[in-house]
C-alpha positions as a Markdown table, in Angstrom:
| # | Residue | x | y | z |
|---|---|---|---|---|
| 1 | Leu | 3.3 | -21.2 | 84.6 |
| 2 | Thr | 4.3 | -24.8 | 85.2 |
| 3 | Gln | 7.4 | -26.2 | 86.8 |
| 4 | Thr | 8.9 | -29.5 | 87.6 |
| 5 | Ser | 10.6 | -30.6 | 90.8 |
| 6 | Trp | 14.4 | -30.6 | 91.2 |
| 7 | Thr | 16.0 | -33.7 | 89.8 |
| 8 | His | 19.4 | -34.8 | 91.1 |
| 9 | Asn | 21.9 | -36.0 | 88.5 |
| 10 | Ile | 24.3 | -38.5 | 90.2 |
| 11 | Ser | 27.0 | -38.3 | 87.5 |
| 12 | Thr | 27.4 | -34.5 | 87.5 |
| 13 | Asn | 26.0 | -33.8 | 91.0 |
| 14 | Asn | 23.7 | -31.2 | 89.5 |
| 15 | Lys | 20.1 | -30.5 | 90.2 |
| 16 | Thr | 17.8 | -29.7 | 87.3 |
| 17 | Arg | 14.3 | -28.5 | 86.8 |
| 18 | Thr | 12.3 | -27.1 | 83.9 |
| 19 | Ile | 9.9 | -24.1 | 83.9 |
| 20 | Asn | 7.3 | -23.4 | 81.1 |
| 21 | Leu | 5.5 | -20.1 | 81.0 |
| 22 | Thr | 3.8 | -17.7 | 78.5 |
| 23 | Ile | 4.7 | -14.0 | 78.6 |
| 24 | Pro | 3.0 | -11.1 | 76.8 |
| 25 | Leu | 5.0 | -9.0 | 74.3 |
| 26 | Asn | 4.6 | -5.2 | 74.1 |
| 27 | Gln | 5.4 | -4.9 | 70.4 |
| 28 | Ala | 3.5 | -2.9 | 67.8 |
| 29 | Ile | 4.3 | -5.4 | 65.1 |
| 30 | Gly | 4.6 | -9.2 | 65.5 |
| 31 | Pro | 3.3 | -11.8 | 67.9 |
| 32 | Lys | 1.6 | -10.6 | 71.2 |
| 33 | Ser | 2.9 | -13.5 | 73.3 |
| 34 | Ala | 5.8 | -15.9 | 73.5 |
| 35 | Gln | 6.3 | -19.4 | 75.0 |
| 36 | Val | 9.3 | -19.5 | 77.2 |
| 37 | Thr | 11.1 | -22.7 | 78.4 |
| 38 | Glu | 13.7 | -22.3 | 81.2 |
| 39 | Thr | 16.1 | -25.1 | 82.1 |
| 40 | Gln | 17.6 | -24.4 | 85.5 |
| 41 | Val | 20.7 | -26.2 | 86.7 |
| 42 | Met | 21.9 | -25.8 | 90.3 |
| 43 | Leu | 25.6 | -26.3 | 90.3 |
| 44 | Pro | 27.4 | -28.6 | 92.8 |
| 45 | Cys | 29.1 | -25.6 | 94.6 |
| 46 | Ser | 25.7 | -24.6 | 96.0 |
| 47 | Lys | 25.2 | -24.9 | 99.7 |
| 48 | Pro | 21.6 | -24.9 | 101.1 |
| 49 | Gly | 20.9 | -21.8 | 103.2 |
| 50 | Tyr | 24.3 | -20.2 | 102.3 |
| 51 | Leu | 25.1 | -20.2 | 98.6 |
| 52 | Tyr | 23.1 | -20.9 | 95.4 |
| 53 | Ala | 24.7 | -20.9 | 92.0 |
| 54 | Ile | 22.2 | -21.6 | 89.2 |
| 55 | Asp | 22.6 | -21.6 | 85.4 |
| 56 | Val | 19.5 | -20.9 | 83.4 |
| 57 | Glu | 19.0 | -21.6 | 79.7 |
| 58 | Ile | 16.1 | -19.6 | 78.3 |
| 59 | Ile | 14.5 | -20.7 | 75.0 |
| 60 | Asn | 11.8 | -18.6 | 73.4 |
| 61 | Gly | 9.1 | -19.9 | 71.1 |
| 62 | Gly | 6.5 | -18.3 | 68.8 |
| 63 | Ile | 8.7 | -15.4 | 67.8 |
| 64 | Pro | 10.8 | -14.8 | 64.6 |
| 65 | Tyr | 14.3 | -16.4 | 64.6 |
| 66 | Ala | 13.5 | -18.2 | 67.9 |
| 67 | Asp | 15.5 | -21.2 | 66.7 |
| 68 | Ser | 18.6 | -19.1 | 66.0 |
| 69 | Phe | 19.5 | -18.0 | 69.6 |
| 70 | Tyr | 18.8 | -18.4 | 73.3 |
| 71 | Cys | 19.5 | -16.5 | 76.5 |
| 72 | Phe | 21.9 | -17.8 | 79.1 |
| 73 | Val | 21.6 | -16.4 | 82.7 |
| 74 | His | 23.7 | -17.2 | 85.7 |
| 75 | Tyr | 22.4 | -16.4 | 89.2 |
| 76 | Cys | 24.6 | -16.2 | 92.3 |
| 77 | Leu | 22.8 | -15.8 | 95.7 |
| 78 | His | 25.1 | -15.5 | 98.7 |
| 79 | Lys | 24.0 | -15.1 | 102.3 |
| 80 | Ile | 25.7 | -12.2 | 104.1 |
| 81 | Ser | 23.8 | -12.2 | 107.3 |
| 82 | Asp | 20.4 | -13.3 | 108.7 |
| 83 | Thr | 18.8 | -10.2 | 107.2 |
| 84 | Gln | 20.9 | -9.7 | 104.1 |
| 85 | Thr | 21.6 | -11.6 | 100.8 |
| 86 | Ser | 23.7 | -10.6 | 97.9 |
| 87 | Met | 22.3 | -11.4 | 94.5 |
| 88 | Ala | 24.4 | -11.2 | 91.3 |
| 89 | Val | 23.1 | -11.9 | 87.8 |
| 90 | Tyr | 25.1 | -12.4 | 84.6 |
| 91 | Ala | 23.3 | -12.6 | 81.2 |
| 92 | Gln | 24.5 | -13.5 | 77.8 |
| 93 | Ile | 22.9 | -14.1 | 74.3 |
| 94 | Lys | 24.2 | -17.2 | 72.5 |
| 95 | Tyr | 23.5 | -18.1 | 68.9 |
| 96 | Lys | 22.8 | -21.6 | 67.6 |
| 97 | Lys | 23.5 | -20.7 | 64.0 |
| 98 | Ser | 24.7 | -17.6 | 62.1 |
| 99 | Val | 22.3 | -14.8 | 61.3 |
| 100 | Trp | 22.4 | -11.7 | 59.1 |
| 101 | Gly | 24.0 | -8.7 | 60.8 |
| 102 | Leu | 20.8 | -6.6 | 60.7 |
| 103 | Val | 18.8 | -9.4 | 62.2 |
| 104 | Lys | 21.4 | -10.0 | 64.9 |
| 105 | Gly | 21.2 | -6.3 | 65.9 |
| 106 | Met | 17.4 | -6.5 | 66.2 |
| 107 | Ile | 17.6 | -9.8 | 68.2 |
| 108 | Glu | 20.1 | -8.3 | 70.7 |
| 109 | Lys | 18.2 | -5.1 | 71.1 |
| 110 | Asn | 14.9 | -6.8 | 71.9 |
| 111 | Ser | 16.5 | -9.5 | 74.0 |
| 112 | Trp | 18.5 | -7.1 | 76.2 |
| 113 | Gln | 15.4 | -4.9 | 76.6 |
| 114 | Gly | 13.4 | -7.9 | 77.7 |
| 115 | Leu | 16.0 | -9.0 | 80.2 |
| 116 | Glu | 16.4 | -5.5 | 81.7 |
| 117 | Asp | 12.6 | -5.2 | 82.1 |
| 118 | Phe | 12.4 | -8.6 | 83.7 |
| 119 | Phe | 15.2 | -7.9 | 86.2 |
| 120 | Ser | 13.8 | -4.5 | 87.0 |
| 121 | Ala | 10.4 | -6.1 | 87.8 |
| 122 | Leu | 12.2 | -8.7 | 89.9 |
| 123 | Ala | 14.1 | -6.1 | 91.9 |
| 124 | Lys | 10.9 | -4.2 | 92.5 |
| 125 | Ala | 9.2 | -7.3 | 93.7 |
| 126 | Leu | 12.1 | -8.1 | 96.0 |
| 127 | His | 12.0 | -4.6 | 97.4 |
| 128 | Ile | 8.3 | -5.0 | 98.2 |
| 129 | Glu | 8.9 | -8.4 | 99.8 |
| 130 | Ala | 11.7 | -7.1 | 101.9 |
| 131 | Glu | 9.6 | -4.2 | 103.2 |
| 132 | Glu | 6.7 | -6.5 | 104.0 |
| 133 | Ala | 9.0 | -8.9 | 105.8 |
| 134 | Ala | 10.6 | -6.0 | 107.8 |
| 135 | Ile | 7.1 | -4.8 | 108.9 |
| 136 | Ala | 6.1 | -8.3 | 109.9 |
| 137 | Thr | 9.3 | -8.7 | 111.8 |
| 138 | Val | 8.8 | -5.5 | 113.7 |
| 139 | Lys | 5.2 | -6.4 | 114.6 |
| 140 | Arg | 6.2 | -9.9 | 115.7 |
| 141 | Lys | 9.1 | -8.6 | 117.9 |
| 142 | Ser | 7.0 | -5.9 | 119.4 |
| 143 | Arg | 4.7 | -8.6 | 120.8 |
| 144 | Arg | 7.7 | -10.3 | 122.4 |
| 145 | Arg | 9.2 | -7.5 | 124.5 |
| 146 | Arg | 9.7 | -9.9 | 127.4 |
| 147 | Arg | 12.5 | -11.7 | 125.6 |
| 148 | Pro | 15.6 | -9.4 | 125.9 |
| 149 | Ser | 17.9 | -12.0 | 124.3 |
| 150 | Ile | 16.4 | -11.3 | 120.8 |
| 151 | Pro | 17.6 | -8.0 | 119.4 |
| 152 | Arg | 15.1 | -5.6 | 118.0 |
| 153 | Val | 15.3 | -5.2 | 114.2 |
| 154 | Ser | 14.1 | -1.9 | 112.7 |
| 155 | Leu | 13.4 | -0.8 | 109.2 |
| 156 | Glu | 16.6 | 1.2 | 109.1 |
| 157 | Glu | 18.7 | -1.9 | 109.7 |
| 158 | Ile | 17.0 | -3.7 | 106.7 |
| 159 | Arg | 17.6 | -0.8 | 104.3 |
| 160 | Pro | 21.1 | -2.1 | 103.1 |
| 161 | Met | 19.3 | -5.1 | 101.7 |
| 162 | Arg | 17.7 | -2.9 | 99.1 |
| 163 | Gly | 21.1 | -1.6 | 98.1 |
| 164 | Ser | 22.4 | -5.1 | 97.5 |
| 165 | Ile | 19.4 | -6.0 | 95.4 |
| 166 | Thr | 20.0 | -3.1 | 93.1 |
| 167 | Lys | 23.2 | -4.8 | 92.0 |
| 168 | Val | 21.3 | -6.9 | 89.6 |
| 169 | Lys | 22.8 | -6.1 | 86.2 |
| 170 | Ala | 22.6 | -7.4 | 82.7 |
| 171 | Ile | 25.8 | -7.1 | 80.8 |
| 172 | Ala | 24.5 | -5.5 | 77.6 |
| 173 | Thr | 27.4 | -4.9 | 75.3 |
| 174 | Gly | 26.3 | -3.3 | 72.1 |
| 175 | Ala | 22.6 | -3.2 | 73.1 |
| 176 | Ser | 20.9 | 0.0 | 72.1 |
| 177 | Arg | 17.4 | 1.3 | 72.7 |
| 178 | Thr | 17.3 | 3.3 | 69.5 |
| 179 | Asp | 15.7 | 2.2 | 66.3 |
| 180 | Phe | 19.0 | 2.1 | 64.5 |
| 181 | Pro | 18.3 | -1.2 | 62.6 |
| 182 | Ile | 15.0 | 0.1 | 61.3 |
| 183 | Ile | 16.8 | 3.3 | 60.1 |
| 184 | Ile | 19.3 | 1.2 | 58.2 |
| 185 | Val | 16.5 | -0.7 | 56.4 |
| 186 | Phe | 14.9 | 2.5 | 55.2 |
| 187 | Val | 18.3 | 3.9 | 54.1 |
| 188 | Val | 19.0 | 0.8 | 52.1 |
| 189 | Leu | 15.5 | 0.9 | 50.5 |
| 190 | Ile | 16.1 | 4.6 | 49.5 |
| 191 | Val | 19.5 | 3.8 | 48.0 |
| 192 | Leu | 17.9 | 0.9 | 46.0 |
| 193 | Val | 15.2 | 3.2 | 44.7 |
| 194 | Ile | 17.7 | 5.8 | 43.6 |
| 195 | Leu | 19.8 | 3.2 | 41.8 |
| 196 | Asn | 16.7 | 1.9 | 39.9 |
| 197 | Val | 15.7 | 5.5 | 38.9 |
| 198 | Met | 19.2 | 6.0 | 37.5 |
| 199 | Leu | 19.0 | 2.7 | 35.6 |
| 200 | Tyr | 15.7 | 3.5 | 34.1 |
| 201 | Tyr | 16.9 | 7.0 | 33.1 |
| 202 | Lys | 19.9 | 5.5 | 31.3 |
| 203 | Leu | 17.6 | 3.1 | 29.4 |
| 204 | Trp | 15.3 | 5.9 | 28.5 |
| 205 | Ser | 18.2 | 8.0 | 27.3 |
| 206 | Leu | 19.5 | 5.2 | 25.1 |
| 207 | Glu | 16.0 | 4.6 | 23.6 |
| 208 | Gly | 15.6 | 8.3 | 22.8 |
| 209 | Ala | 19.1 | 8.6 | 21.2 |
| 210 | Ser | 19.3 | 9.1 | 17.4 |
| 211 | Pro | 20.1 | 5.9 | 15.5 |
| 212 | Tyr | 22.2 | 7.8 | 12.9 |
| 213 | Thr | 26.0 | 8.1 | 13.1 |
| 214 | Leu | 28.6 | 10.3 | 11.6 |
| 215 | Ile | 29.3 | 7.6 | 9.0 |
| 216 | Asp | 25.7 | 7.8 | 7.7 |
| 217 | Phe | 26.0 | 11.6 | 7.1 |
| 218 | His | 29.3 | 11.2 | 5.4 |
| 219 | Val | 27.8 | 8.6 | 3.0 |
| 220 | Leu | 24.9 | 10.9 | 2.1 |
| 221 | Lys | 27.4 | 13.6 | 1.0 |
| 222 | Asp | 29.1 | 11.3 | -1.5 |
| 223 | Pro | 26.6 | 8.6 | -2.6 |
| 224 | Pro | 27.9 | 5.5 | -4.5 |
| 225 | Lys | 27.6 | 5.4 | -8.3 |
| 226 | Thr | 28.5 | 1.9 | -9.3 |
| 227 | His | 27.2 | -1.5 | -8.3 |
| 228 | Glu | 30.4 | -2.5 | -6.5 |
| 229 | Glu | 30.3 | 0.7 | -4.4 |
| 230 | Trp | 26.7 | 0.0 | -3.4 |
| 231 | Val | 27.6 | -3.6 | -2.4 |
| 232 | Lys | 30.5 | -2.2 | -0.3 |
| 233 | Leu | 28.3 | 0.4 | 1.3 |
| 234 | Leu | 25.7 | -2.3 | 2.2 |
| 235 | Gln | 28.5 | -4.4 | 3.8 |
| 236 | Gln | 29.7 | -1.4 | 5.8 |
| 237 | Gln | 26.2 | -0.7 | 7.0 |
| 238 | Glu | 25.7 | -4.4 | 7.9 |
| 239 | Thr | 28.9 | -4.3 | 9.9 |
| 240 | Leu | 27.9 | -1.1 | 11.6 |
| 241 | His | 24.5 | -2.6 | 12.4 |
| 242 | Thr | 26.1 | -5.7 | 13.9 |
| 243 | Val | 28.4 | -3.6 | 16.1 |
| 244 | Glu | 25.4 | -1.5 | 17.2 |
| 245 | Met | 23.4 | -4.6 | 18.1 |
| 246 | Gln | 26.4 | -6.0 | 20.1 |
| 247 | Lys | 26.6 | -2.7 | 22.0 |
| 248 | Trp | 22.9 | -2.9 | 22.8 |
| 249 | Gln | 23.2 | -6.5 | 23.9 |
| 250 | Arg | 26.0 | -5.5 | 26.4 |
| 251 | Ile | 23.9 | -2.6 | 27.7 |
| 252 | Leu | 20.9 | -4.8 | 28.1 |
| 253 | Lys | 23.0 | -7.5 | 29.8 |
| 254 | Thr | 24.3 | -5.0 | 32.3 |
| 255 | Ala | 20.8 | -3.7 | 33.0 |
| 256 | Ile | 19.6 | -7.2 | 33.7 |
| 257 | Glu | 22.5 | -7.9 | 36.0 |
| 258 | Leu | 21.8 | -4.7 | 37.9 |
| 259 | Leu | 18.1 | -5.7 | 38.2 |
| 260 | Arg | 19.1 | -9.1 | 39.4 |
| 261 | Glu | 21.4 | -7.7 | 42.1 |
| 262 | Thr | 18.5 | -5.4 | 43.2 |
| 263 | Glu | 16.2 | -8.3 | 43.4 |
| 264 | Glu | 18.6 | -10.3 | 45.6 |
| 265 | Ser | 19.1 | -7.3 | 47.9 |
| 266 | Leu | 15.3 | -6.9 | 48.3 |
| 267 | Ser | 15.0 | -10.7 | 48.9 |
| 268 | Gln | 17.4 | -10.4 | 51.8 |
| 269 | Leu | 15.5 | -7.5 | 53.2 |
| 270 | Gln | 12.3 | -9.5 | 52.8 |
| 271 | Arg | 13.6 | -12.3 | 55.0 |
| 272 | Ser | 14.5 | -9.8 | 57.8 |
| 273 | Ile | 11.3 | -7.7 | 57.7 |
| 274 | His | 8.1 | -8.8 | 59.4 |
| 275 | Pro | 5.6 | -10.6 | 57.0 |
| 276 | Thr | 3.3 | -7.6 | 57.2 |
| 277 | Tyr | 5.5 | -5.8 | 54.7 |
| 278 | Thr | 6.4 | -8.8 | 52.6 |
| 279 | Asn | 3.5 | -8.5 | 50.1 |
| 280 | Lys | 4.3 | -4.9 | 49.3 |
| 281 | Ile | 8.0 | -5.6 | 48.7 |
| 282 | Met | 7.2 | -8.6 | 46.5 |
| 283 | Ser | 4.8 | -6.5 | 44.4 |
| 284 | Ile | 7.5 | -3.9 | 43.8 |
| 285 | Ile | 10.0 | -6.6 | 42.7 |
| 286 | Gln | 7.4 | -8.1 | 40.4 |
| 287 | Asn | 6.7 | -4.8 | 38.7 |
| 288 | Arg | 10.5 | -4.3 | 38.2 |
| 289 | Gln | 10.8 | -7.7 | 36.6 |
| 290 | Asp | 7.8 | -7.0 | 34.3 |
| 291 | Ser | 9.4 | -3.7 | 33.2 |
| 292 | Ser | 12.7 | -5.3 | 32.5 |
| 293 | Ser | 11.0 | -8.1 | 30.5 |
| 294 | Arg | 9.1 | -5.5 | 28.4 |
| 295 | Gly | 12.3 | -3.6 | 27.8 |
| 296 | Ser | 14.1 | -6.8 | 26.5 |
| 297 | Glu | 11.1 | -7.6 | 24.2 |
| 298 | Glu | 11.1 | -4.2 | 22.7 |
| 299 | Leu | 14.9 | -4.4 | 21.9 |
């Protein structure tokens, strides 16, 4: 952890400092650590020893989509008495550029979880510090019993401080601890697989269909006898063949468009899923493209 000293800005009357630190990540998939840069701004309304209002802009590095968002936190520390301080925290996730809805849900879920874990650890550390300070105060004042002017401070009198510390909250609107985004990804993949199975089944049914039509059987019942009738029959068969080919072209075009839409959907999923699964998804897409190419060559 490295931090700079407070720098006073004469034009805005703000004080600014920067803190750089590396934090571990408890994620089964993805990077195991992240580089965090905090820019802290002490507002002009702050009064030393009485009130501190600080805005913090937190930028993460080394994680997916780190350049798309940042966390904004506002601290307000207010002195109540010599032994009590009120601390209020307001957090917000801001986006630098638009992201896909599924990715946005994953960003908010992980960000809110990280903020809640951080402030829970901060509250626990403040509780321990308050208890140690209370014990030190009791010992120090027990040695000074000859001074009646200084009131005795007990542990019971410092207990309300713990209640005020527990007011640290993160406003997590829409944040959820469930794996809902992951479930959505699997549901979309299952739907795409079902659609592709239906598409291949239709193609297989068309390939296995009989090429003969009712007109062919009707011609066999009454075959032509003259040269002109044979020419007319050949023209009819040529027209029928042309219509049949156009029909097959439309079917093939529809199949190719469906495969292209499937490829685009999988490409969007690829950009939102961790690179560990990218090679598997790309191999599936390549196999589908090869199958469609072989089908077009056979036609």
